[in-house]
N, C-alpha and C positions, 0 to 999 in steps of 0.2 A: 183302747184292745190291748191288751200285754203280750207282745209274743213271747213263743215257750223261751227263746233266748233269755226275755226279761222276766222269765216267772223261775226259769233256772239261778239267775244271778240274784234274784233277791233271795233266794234258798239254796246256797251250794251245796249243803250237809245233805240236802233230802235226795232221797231217790229220785230218780226222771219222772217216772209216774207221780209221784206226791207234789213235785215241783211245778209240773208243767199242770195238773187240775184239771185235765179232761183227756177225752181219748183221742181227738184229732191234734190236740197239740203233743200229746203223748208219743202218737205214731211218725207226727213230723220230726221231732226228733229222736228216735230212733232211726229214720231215714235219710238223716242228715247224717249222721254219725256211722251209719253202713257202710256210707261212700267209700268204695277201694283205694279212691282217688284222694283220700281225707288223711291228713298226717295230722299229730297232735300240735305240730310247728306252723301249720296254716292255721291254727285255731288260735294261736297265743302271737303268732306274728302281728295283726293290728294292736294288740296290747301292748307288745315292746315297741311299736313305733311310736306309739305316743307318751 
C-alpha cells in the first residue's frame, strides 16, 4: 500500500488530489499540510540531512 507521501513523490507535478488517487489519502495530505506548526523547512530537513 502506498502512503500519500509516496504517491506525491511519484507524481511531483500533479495536483494533490491527482497524486493521491483517493479521497482518504487526499484528505490526509491536506490535514498534514494545514498544520500551523508545520513549516516547509520541517518537510525539507530530512532530505537535507541525507
